[in-house]
Structure formats: C-alpha cells, structure tokens
C-alpha positions, 0 to 999 in steps of 0.5 A, a space after each residue: 945426947 943433951 939439948 939446951 934447956 928451953 930457957 937458954 935465952 939472953 940478950 944485950 941492949 945497946 942504944 945509940 943516939 942518931 944525931 942526924 936523924 934525931 932518934 935512938 937506934 936500939 940494937 937487941 942482940 939475942 943469944 940462944 933459943 927463943 921459944 915458948 918458954 921465953 917469948 914473953 920476955 922479948 915482948 916485955 923488953 921490946 914493947 916499951 921501946 916501940 912506944 918510945 919510937 925510933 929504930 929497933 934492930 933485933 940481931 939474930 946472929 947468935 940465935 940458935 933456935 926460934 920456935 912458933 911462939 918466938 916467931 909469933 912474938 917477933 911478928 906481933 912486935 913488928 905489927 905493933 911497930 907498924 901500927 904505932 907508926 913511930 918505930 921501925 923494927 928490923 931483923 939483922 944477921 939472920 941465920 940460914 935457919 931463921 931466914 928459911 923459917 921466915 921464908 916458908 911462913 911467908 914472913 920474910 917480906 914483912 921483915 924486909 920492908 
C-alpha cells in the first residue's frame, strides 16, 4: 500500500475584479495534501494577497488531507486577515474530513464569519 507523498500539493490562483464592490476576489483552489512539508508555501502565496486587501477564498474541494501544520497555516492567515482589516479570508467547499477537523478543534466558527 502506497500513500501520496507529503509534498503532493498544488494550487491555482484566479483573480476576478468585483466592479460593484471595487475590490479583487482571489480564489485559490487547493489540491492534494496540505501538510508540514508545504504549509509554508500556502503562507507565502496568501500573505501578500492579504496585504493587497479584498477577498480571498481558499477552495478546498480537492484537498484530500490537512494536518496540524496545514491547519496552523490557514488559522494564521485568517488571523492576519482579521488583524489587517482590509481583507476577508474564507474557506469554500470544505470536504467532510476538513469540516470535521475544524469542528473538533473549535475553529469552524472562525471560518464561518
């Protein structure tokens, strides 16, 4: 039995200008496994977007695994977005497994707001 390598993570970024609201909506579609091996990668991608402002959505429809380091990365990004005050960071299309992880760690409400 083989398992996916720890570095099996990739993403696509799509920016759409919301003319009515006057800001950019960025969707980052994540694929694979967000783990300690690549949690820093998502931080490096999202942090500059937070500084830019607007809305950021992390789409987890194809995220197969999230470990504590990956969870820590997205929580840190959410806190940065809140503290910056210019950016809204949301999670979309949570798999049942990721949703349950957020629920049992009492973080589901953080991402529901």
